[in-house]
N, C-alpha and C positions, 0 to 999 in steps of 0.2 A: 454848525461849522461847515464851511464849504472850502474845498481845496481849489486848485487851479482847474480852469475849464468847467466850473460848476459842479465839481465832484463833491457830493454830500457825504462826508466821512461819518457824521453822526448817524445818518440813516443806515449806513452800512453796518455800523457797530450795533445799532438797535436790531437790525435784521439778524446779525450773527448771534446776538444774545438770545433772540427769540428762538432761533434754530437749536442752539445749545440747550436752552431751558426745556424745549419741547422734546428733543431727541437724545440729549446727552444722557439723561437718567435711563432712558430705554436701552440705549446702546450699552451702557455700563451694566444694567441689569441683565441684558442678554448675554454679555460676556461672562458675568458671574454665574448665571444659570447654566451656560454651556460648559464651563469648566467644572463646576460642582456636580452638575448632572452626569457628565462623563465619568467622574470619579465614582459617583454612586452606581452607575451602570456596571463599571468594572467590579466594584465590591459585591454587587448582587450576583454577577456572573460567578465570581469565586465562591460565594456562599452556596449558590445552587449546585455548583460542581462538587463541593465538599459534601453537601447533604446527599446528593445522588450517589457519590462514592461510598458513603456509609450505609446506604440502603441496599436492598437486594436487587436493585435494577442492574440489568446487563451493562457491563462496562462499555460496550460498544455504543450505547445510547448516550452516555454521560457527556462527552465533548460536543456531540451534535445538539443536544437539548440546551446545554449551557450557552453555546455560541448563538443558537437561534434566539434564545431569550435576550441575550445581549443586544443583538441587532434590532429586535423589536422595541426594546427600551430606548435605543438611540433614535429610532424613528419617532417615537412619542416625544422625545426630548427636542428634536428639531422642530416638530409641530408647535411645541410650547414656546420655543424661542421666536418662531415666526409670529405667533399670536401677540407677543409683546410689541411688535411693530404695527399692529392693527391689521395684519393680513388675516382674512377669514380662512380658517383651516379647511372648512368645507369646500370653499372655492378652490383652495390649493389642492385638495385631494382630487377634485374633479379635473383640474388641469393635469395632475399627475396621471390620472386615468386615461385622459385623452392622449397624453404623450407616451403611454405605456407601450404601444405598438412600436414606436420609433426606438424607445429605449431597449425594448426586448430584442429588436433586430441588431442594435449596436452591441448589446451585451449577451448575444445568444450563446457564446461560449461559456460565460459565467453562469447564466441561467441553466444551461445544459449540465454543468457540473453540479449545481444545486439539485436539479431534478434527479440526476444519477445518484447523488448522495442519499436522497430520500428512498429511491428504489433499493439501494444497497441495504439500508436499514430495514426495509420492509421484507425483502426476500432473504436476507442474512446468508449470503454465500460464504462468508467468513466472519470471524469475530476477532477481537483484540487477543493477541498471543498466538494466533495461527500463523504457520509458515505457508505463504502463498506465492504463486507466480501470476502476476497481473500486469497488463500494460507494457509487456516486454521486459519486465524486471522481476526480481524475486527477493523476498525478505520476510521478516516477522512483523505482523501488523501491530503498530503502536497506537494509532489513533485514526478514527474515521470522523472527519470534520465536515462542515457544510459543503465546502468546495473541493476538498482534496483528502487523500488518505496518505498517512505517513507510515513508511516501512523502515525497518533496520535490517541491512544486509548482514550476511554471516560474518563479514569482516568489519562490522560495526560502522557502516556508512548510513547516514540518514537519507532516505529517499522519499520525496514528495511526488505523488502521482495524482493528476487531476481525476476526479471521480468519473467524468465522462469517458476517459481513456480506459478505465477499469470496467465499467458496466457495458461498454460497447465492444468488449473483446472477450476472449476466452479466459476463464478464471480457473486456475489449478490450485486446489486447497490440499496441501500435503498433510495437514493436521486433522482433517475432518474425520477420517476413519482411525480406529484404534490400532489396526494392524496393517502392515504393508508387505508386499512380496518383493524379495530381493532377486532380481534377474541377473544371473552371472553366467559367464561362459569360460570354460577351461579347455584348452587344446592339448591333445596328446599326439604322439607320433603314430604313423600308420603301422609301425612295427610293434607298438605297445599292446599289451593285453587289455582290451576294453573292459572285460569283466573285473579284472583286478583294479583298474582305475575307478570304476563305479563303486566298488566296495570301499576303497580308500576314502572317496568323497563321502559316502554314506556314514562311515565311522566318524569323520570329522564333523558332520552335521549332528550326529547323535551325541557327541561329546560336548556340544555347546548348548547350555541351558537356555540361551536366548532364542534358539530355533523352536518354533511352535510345532507341535505334532498334529494340530487340527487348525487349519488345513495341513495335510501332510506335505512335506517338501517333495519336489519333483526333480528327479535326476534321470536324464535321458540323452541318447545320442542325437544331437540336433542337426549336424551338417558334416558332410565329407568335403572339407575345404581343400584348397590347392596344396597347402603344406601341412595340414593337421586334421585330425578328427575332433570336431568341436563337441564338447559335452555341455548340455544345458543343466544348470543348477539353480533351482528356484525355491529357496526356503522362505517361509513366512516368519515374521517377527513383529514385535510391538513397534509402533512408529518411532518411539524414543530410542530404540535400539538399532535403527536402520543402518546408519553410517558406521557405527562401531562394529556391528556384525559383519558388514560388507568388507571393511578393511581387515579385520582379524581373519575372516574366512579366506580371503584372497591369499594372505601369507601362509596360513595353516595348510590349505589344500596344496599350494605349490611345494611346500617343504615335504608334505606327506607323499605326494606323487613322486618326487625325486627320490625319497627314501625307499619307495617301493620299486624303484627301477624304471619308472616311467619318465620319459623326457617331454619337455614342453618346447615344441619347435617354434621357430621363427621363420618368417617368409624368406625364401632363398631361391636362387636360380642356378641351375647347372648349365654351364656353357661348354659345348663340345666344338673343338676346332679341327677341321679336316684340311690337311695339306694337299693342295692340288699341284701336281707336277706340271712343269712347263712343257709345251709341245716341242 
């Protein structure tokens, strides 16, 4: 059958049917494989995660290993889909290797996050549950993933920090040591009895069971400031008692100093005016 201008509709139909018969089943099979394979990869990731959580493995490694396994399975899935179209996977891998430098330069930030995540898991500067200050923010570590670390701030805000921003900066782990020192400063007036003030503070520390005796707390005159004599108070406590002890001691010491007749001064200036008589 020929149309106007010698157009052979039958030949076109035959060619279309040939393409559909040749590639139609492959495309359909590739789509089915891709959808089913993705579901299987996600199921395997969840299963691995649950199995690792039930084991004695450090919780810090669980999300990293499960995510890494998931992406490896996705890579094999993509190679399997390409093989359905007759693409030689060995040649494809060679092409990927040749393009690796360009891809690496384009994705150097992502690859840097991955490398930093590996280093964090090797050197373990913190683990899940630690309260840390990293990358300009602070919070409790919830998860260390391949590319980022998740924190929860004290006011329950979820914070995601790139791993490269963490490993390339100073890391403060407030939960690493079991004990911490509470550095506090109390000011008294220059007219107050320093010995009495020191005794009052010592009794306040001795009365609180959260204050550790080893190392012994330090109480000393630290500075003769402009408006006050500053007393340094440095008791040791368990890390979990840090803030509670700090808040309670601040109130207790203030009340006890005032009850003992000591005053807590505040910055002030005395202004003297001299009248100059006219000539």
